[in-house]
MARKOL-259652 format. One record per residue: residue number from 1; residue in one letter; x, y, z of N, C-alpha, C, CB in turn. Coordinates in steps of 0.2 Angstrom, whole numbers, plus 5000, padded with zeros to 4 digits. Each point is the difference from the previous one (the first is absolute). Last residue first. Glycine has a CB too. Layout:
<rs>
pos,code,n_c1,n_c2,n_c3,ca_c1,ca_c2,ca_c3,c_c1,c_c2,c_c3,cb_c1,cb_c2,cb_c3
NUM,A,X,Y,Z,X,Y,Z,X,Y,Z,X,Y,Z
...
</rs>
This chain:
<rs>
pos,code,n_c1,n_c2,n_c3,ca_c1,ca_c2,ca_c3,c_c1,c_c2,c_c3,cb_c1,cb_c2,cb_c3
110,X,5699,5286,5396,4997,5004,5006,5005,5005,5002,4994,4990,5004
109,X,5012,4998,4977,4993,5000,5000,4997,5004,5005,5000,4989,4995
108,X,5024,5005,4999,4997,5007,5000,4993,5000,4999,5010,5004,4995
107,X,5005,4978,5009,4998,5000,4993,4997,5007,4999,4998,4988,5000
106,X,5010,5005,5021,5006,5001,4996,4997,5001,4993,5008,4993,5007
105,X,4977,5001,5010,5002,5007,5000,5005,5002,4995,4996,5001,5012
104,X,4987,4977,4987,5007,5002,5001,5002,5007,5000,5003,4989,4996
103,X,4973,5000,5010,5004,5002,4994,5007,5002,5003,4989,5004,4994
102,X,4993,4990,5021,5003,4994,4997,5005,5002,4994,4991,4993,5004
101,X,4994,5022,5007,5005,4998,5005,5004,4995,4997,4992,5002,5009
100,X,4990,5006,4978,5006,5005,5001,5005,4998,5005,4992,5009,4997
99,X,4988,4978,5001,5004,4999,4994,5006,5005,5000,4990,4997,4993
98,X,4994,5004,5024,5004,4993,5001,5005,5000,4994,4990,4995,5006
97,X,4995,5023,4994,5006,5001,5005,5004,4994,5001,4992,5008,5006
96,X,4989,4991,4980,5005,5004,4997,5006,5001,5005,4991,5006,4993
95,X,4990,4983,5014,5003,4996,4995,5006,5004,4997,4989,4994,4998
94,X,4997,5017,5017,5004,4995,5004,5004,4996,4995,4991,5000,5009
93,X,4994,5015,4982,5006,5004,5003,5004,4995,5003,4993,5010,5002
92,X,4987,4982,4990,5004,5002,4994,5007,5003,5003,4990,5001,4992
91,X,4992,4995,5023,5003,4994,4998,5005,5001,4994,4989,4994,5003
90,X,4999,5024,5005,5005,4998,5005,5003,4993,4998,4993,5006,5009
89,X,4990,5003,4978,5006,5004,4999,5005,4998,5005,4993,5010,4997
88,X,4987,4979,5004,5003,4998,4994,5007,5005,4999,4989,4996,4995
87,X,4996,5009,5023,5003,4993,5001,5004,4998,4994,4991,4997,5008
86,X,4997,5023,4990,5005,5001,5005,5004,4993,5001,4993,5010,5005
85,X,4987,4989,4982,5006,5004,4996,5006,5001,5005,4991,5006,4993
84,X,4989,4985,5016,5003,4995,4996,5006,5003,4996,4989,4994,4999
83,X,4998,5020,5015,5004,4995,5004,5004,4995,4996,4992,5002,5009
82,X,4993,5014,4980,5006,5003,5003,5005,4995,5004,4993,5011,5000
81,X,4986,4981,4992,5005,5001,4995,5006,5004,5002,4990,5000,4992
80,X,4992,4998,5023,5003,4993,4999,5005,5001,4994,4990,4994,5004
79,X,4998,5025,5000,5005,4999,5006,5003,4993,4999,4993,5007,5008
78,X,5000,5003,4969,4996,4999,5006,5005,4999,5006,4990,4994,4994
77,X,5012,5020,4982,5003,4995,5004,4995,4999,5006,5012,5002,4996
76,X,4978,5008,4981,5004,5002,5006,5003,4994,5003,4993,5010,5002
75,X,4996,5000,4973,5001,4995,5005,5004,5002,5005,4999,4992,4991
74,X,4983,5019,4989,5006,5001,5004,5001,4994,5005,4999,5013,4998
73,X,4988,4991,4977,4999,4997,5006,5007,5001,5004,4992,4992,4996
72,X,4993,5019,4982,5006,4999,5003,5000,4998,5007,5004,5009,4993
71,X,4980,4991,4984,5000,4999,5007,5008,5000,5002,4988,4994,5000
70,X,5001,5020,4978,5003,4993,5002,5001,5000,5008,5006,4999,4989
69,X,4987,5021,4997,4995,4994,4999,5003,4993,5002,4994,5008,4992
68,X,5019,5012,5012,4999,4999,4993,4996,4994,4998,5011,5005,4998
67,X,4993,4994,5026,5004,5004,4996,4999,4999,4993,5009,5001,5010
66,X,4980,4992,5016,4999,5000,4992,5004,5006,4997,4989,4994,5001
65,X,5014,4991,5024,4998,5006,4996,5000,4999,4993,5005,5007,5009
64,X,4998,4980,5017,5000,5000,4993,4997,5007,4998,4997,4987,5000
63,X,5017,5001,5023,4995,5004,4997,5000,4999,4992,5001,5008,5010
62,X,5011,4977,5005,5000,5006,5005,4994,5004,4997,5012,5000,5002
61,X,4993,4973,4997,4998,5006,4996,4999,5006,5005,4995,4993,4991
60,X,5022,4987,5016,4993,5001,4999,4999,5006,4996,4998,4995,5011
59,X,5022,4985,4997,4998,5007,4998,4993,5000,5000,5010,5001,4993
58,X,4999,4980,5016,5006,5004,5000,4999,5007,4998,5007,4990,4999
57,X,4978,4989,5001,5000,5005,5006,5006,5005,5001,4992,4992,5005
56,X,5002,4989,4978,5004,4999,5006,5000,5005,5005,5008,4994,4992
55,X,4980,5010,4988,4998,4993,5003,5004,4998,5006,4996,4997,4988
54,X,5012,5022,5000,4993,5001,5003,4997,4994,5004,4998,5009,4991
53,X,5022,4988,4996,5001,5004,5006,4994,5002,5004,5011,5004,4994
52,X,4986,4986,4984,5003,4995,5005,5001,5003,5007,5005,4993,4990
51,X,4989,5021,4992,4994,4996,5002,5002,4995,5005,4995,5002,4989
50,X,5022,5011,5002,4996,5004,5004,4994,4996,5003,5003,5011,4994
49,X,5011,4980,4989,5003,5000,5007,4996,5004,5005,5011,4999,4994
48,X,4982,5000,4984,4999,4993,5003,5003,5000,5007,5001,4995,4988
47,X,5001,5025,5000,4994,4999,5002,4998,4993,5003,4997,5009,4992
46,X,5025,4997,4998,4998,5004,5006,4993,4998,5003,5008,5009,4996
45,X,4999,4981,4984,5004,4997,5005,4998,5004,5007,5009,4997,4992
44,X,4982,5012,4988,4997,4993,5001,5003,4997,5006,4998,4999,4988
43,X,5012,5021,5004,4993,5001,5003,4997,4994,5002,4999,5010,4994
42,X,5028,4991,5005,4994,5001,4995,4994,5000,5004,5006,4994,4991
41,X,5019,5012,5019,4994,4996,5000,4996,5002,4994,5001,4999,5013
40,X,5026,5002,4992,4994,5004,4997,4994,4995,4999,5009,5007,4994
39,X,5017,4995,5019,4994,4997,5000,4995,5004,4997,5003,4993,5010
38,X,5018,5015,4991,5002,4993,4998,4993,4996,5000,5011,5002,5006
37,X,4993,5023,5000,4997,4998,4993,5002,4993,4998,5001,5011,4997
36,X,5003,4997,5025,5005,5003,4995,4998,4998,4993,5009,5000,5009
35,X,4978,4995,5011,5004,4995,4997,5006,5002,4996,4990,4992,5001
34,X,4993,5023,5008,5003,4996,5006,5005,4995,4997,4990,5001,5007
33,X,4997,5010,4977,5005,5005,5004,5004,4996,5005,4992,5010,4997
32,X,4991,4979,4992,5005,5001,4995,5005,5004,5003,4993,4999,4991
31,X,4988,4998,5021,5004,4993,5000,5006,5001,4995,4989,4994,5002
30,X,4995,5024,4999,5004,4999,5006,5004,4994,5000,4991,5006,5006
29,X,4994,4997,4976,5006,5005,5000,5004,5000,5006,4993,5007,4994
28,X,4988,4979,5005,5005,4998,4995,5006,5005,5000,4990,4995,4993
27,X,4992,5011,5021,5004,4994,5003,5005,4998,4995,4990,4996,5007
26,X,4995,5021,4986,5005,5002,5005,5004,4995,5003,4992,5009,5003
25,X,4991,4985,4982,5005,5003,4996,5006,5003,5005,4992,5003,4991
24,X,4988,4988,5019,5004,4995,4997,5006,5003,4996,4989,4993,4999
23,X,5002,5020,5022,4997,4997,4995,5004,4996,4996,4992,5009,4999
22,X,5012,4998,5027,5001,5001,4993,4995,4997,4996,5013,5001,5003
21,X,4994,5007,5025,4995,4996,4995,5002,5003,4993,4991,4999,5008
20,X,5029,5000,5010,4993,5003,5000,4996,4997,4994,5004,5011,5005
19,X,5018,4983,5003,5001,5007,5000,4993,5003,5000,5011,4999,4994
18,X,4992,4978,5004,5002,5002,5007,5000,5007,5000,5007,4989,5002
17,X,4989,4999,4978,4994,5002,5003,5002,5002,5008,4993,4992,4993
16,X,5024,5000,4992,4997,5006,4997,4994,5003,5004,5004,4995,4989
15,X,5006,4984,5018,5004,5006,5001,4998,5006,4997,5009,4992,5001
14,X,4980,4988,4994,4998,5002,5007,5005,5006,5002,4996,4988,5003
13,X,5008,5003,4976,4993,5003,5000,4998,5003,5007,4997,4992,4990
12,X,5023,4996,5007,5001,5007,4997,4993,5003,5000,5010,4997,4993
11,X,4991,4980,5014,5004,5005,5005,5000,5007,4997,5007,4990,5004
10,X,4984,4994,4982,4996,5001,5006,5003,5005,5005,4995,4988,4998
9,X,5018,5005,4983,4995,5005,4998,4995,5001,5006,5001,4996,4988
8,X,5016,4988,5015,5003,5007,5000,4994,5005,4998,5011,4995,4997
7,X,4983,4983,5016,5003,5001,4994,5001,5007,4999,4994,4991,4995
6,X,5005,4997,5029,4997,5004,4995,5003,5000,4994,4995,5007,5008
5,X,5006,4973,5012,5003,5007,4998,4996,5003,4994,5012,4996,5003
4,X,4976,4988,5015,5004,5000,4994,5003,5006,4998,4993,4991,4996
3,X,5000,5001,5029,4997,5004,4994,5005,4999,4995,4993,5008,5007
2,X,5006,4974,5013,5003,5007,4998,4996,5002,4994,5011,4997,5005
1,X,4983,4986,5016,5000,5000,4993,5002,5007,4998,4991,4991,4999
</rs>
């Protein structure tokens, strides 16, 4: 049984966390940067995804701190999350390579 391909937001969240632990706003900013501002996560979408990724064992809470009387939770990629991200990146790269091989070089695409 193969693992389902990741949705883009999930891939970008895990990619953001691959550089180190981040809190929610940091993840939102990183995802926007990584995607060239094409993907802009809303807080509700992010925290729903973080809960699911924690339940799946792909991320975990790294630490918590209180800033301006509000709890700030930092998340980190787990070893399993790193393996899943690497597998998904390899899958996407293989698909992109296959597409590029099939494109007509005369069109100036490659």
